[in-house]
C-alpha positions in Angstrom: 127.7 275.2 45.3 124.1 274.4 44.6 122.8 270.9 44.9 119.7 268.6 44.6 119.3 266.5 47.8 118.5 262.8 46.6 118.0 261.7 50.2 116.7 263.4 53.3 119.7 264.8 55.2 119.5 265.7 58.9 120.4 269.5 59.2 120.5 270.1 55.7 117.3 269.5 54.1 114.6 267.1 52.5 114.8 265.1 49.4 114.4 267.0 46.1 115.2 270.3 47.6 117.8 272.7 46.3 120.5 273.7 48.8 123.5 275.8 48.9 126.6 274.1 50.5 130.3 274.6 50.5 132.4 273.2 47.7 134.6 270.9 49.9 131.3 269.2 51.5 129.6 268.5 48.1 132.7 267.2 46.4 134.1 265.1 49.4 130.7 263.8 51.0 127.6 264.7 49.3 128.2 263.9 45.7 130.5 260.7 46.1 127.8 259.0 48.1 125.1 260.0 45.5 123.1 261.7 48.1 123.0 264.9 45.8 123.4 265.9 42.5 124.6 269.3 40.7 121.6 271.9 40.3 121.6 272.0 36.5 118.5 272.5 34.4 118.3 268.9 33.1 118.9 267.7 36.9 116.2 269.6 38.3 113.8 267.8 35.7 115.1 264.7 36.9 114.8 265.4 40.4 111.0 266.7 39.6 110.3 263.4 38.4 112.0 261.4 41.1 110.0 263.5 43.5 106.6 262.5 41.9 107.6 258.9 42.1 108.8 259.2 45.8 105.4 261.1 46.6 103.4 258.3 44.9 105.5 255.4 46.5 105.2 257.6 50.2 101.4 257.7 49.9 101.1 254.2 48.9 103.6 253.0 52.1 101.5 255.3 54.1 98.1 253.8 53.2 99.6 250.1 53.8 101.0 251.2 57.2 97.7 252.9 58.1 95.9 249.5 57.3 98.4 247.6 59.3 98.1 250.1 62.3 94.3 249.7 62.3 94.9 245.8 62.6 97.3 246.3 65.2 95.3 248.4 67.5 93.1 245.3 67.9 95.6 243.0 68.7 96.7 242.0 72.2 99.9 239.8 73.3 99.8 237.8 76.3 103.5 237.2 77.4 104.3 234.9 80.5 107.4 235.2 82.6 108.7 234.3 86.1 107.8 236.8 88.4 108.5 237.4 92.2 105.8 237.9 94.7 106.0 241.8 94.4 105.3 241.6 90.7 108.7 242.2 89.6 109.9 240.0 86.7 113.1 237.6 86.8 114.4 239.2 83.4 112.6 241.2 81.2 110.3 241.6 78.2 112.2 243.3 75.2 111.2 244.5 71.8 112.6 241.2 70.3 110.0 239.1 72.4 107.3 241.5 71.2 108.5 241.1 67.6 108.3 237.1 68.1 104.9 237.3 69.8 103.6 239.6 67.0 104.9 237.2 64.2 103.1 234.3 66.1 99.9 236.3 65.5 100.9 236.8 61.7 102.6 240.1 61.8 105.8 240.6 60.6 107.2 243.6 62.4 110.9 244.5 62.7 111.9 244.7 66.2 113.5 248.2 65.6 110.0 249.5 64.8 108.7 248.6 68.3 109.4 251.8 70.4 109.9 250.3 73.8 112.0 252.9 75.7 112.7 250.4 78.2 112.2 246.7 78.5 109.1 245.7 80.6 110.1 244.6 84.3 106.6 244.6 85.8 103.5 242.4 85.6 100.5 244.3 84.1 99.0 245.7 80.9 100.9 248.1 78.7 100.4 249.9 75.5 103.5 249.7 73.4 104.0 252.2 70.2 104.9 250.4 67.1 106.4 252.9 64.6 105.1 251.5 61.4 105.7 254.7 59.3 107.3 258.2 59.6 103.7 259.5 60.2 102.0 256.1 61.3 102.3 254.6 65.0 100.2 252.0 66.4 99.9 251.2 69.9 99.7 247.3 70.7 98.4 246.2 74.0 100.9 243.9 75.7 99.8 241.8 79.0 102.8 240.5 81.2 101.3 237.7 83.3 103.2 235.6 85.8 103.9 232.0 85.0 102.0 229.3 86.9 104.3 227.9 89.5 104.6 224.3 88.8 103.2 222.1 91.8 105.9 220.7 94.0 106.1 216.7 93.8 104.7 215.4 97.2 106.7 213.2 98.8 106.2 209.3 98.7 105.1 207.7 101.6 106.2 204.3 102.8 103.4 201.9 103.2 
């Protein structure tokens, strides 16, 4: 059965392409979920219009992501955490912490877009990738600093 995809489907094709699939896969999965439509002449014209609109929308989103990436490249985040003498943190810095720090700087970035492979567990400076768009990735500088130890209270002397 020939179908026109309405969404990108892994291992099958991209939005707007005509694919040949088995009847059961089309009837039981793709068509009920509105992921595809039958490849008729009328639907092909509709798909072309949707593709043109999607390309315009994609170009607009990509341009916005590139502008945001240029601003994020200049941003630097300083996060303080308690650390041991060897520079190992008591705890870690996660993508949620980075999203909150970016929000304080005025950037609304979803934590799932911060591509932190493993939480940061050492003191130092790191380049953390932020995926803003499928084709646009910005790198934010993150400095993990040790908290200043609070001075211990001096014992009171009896005079």
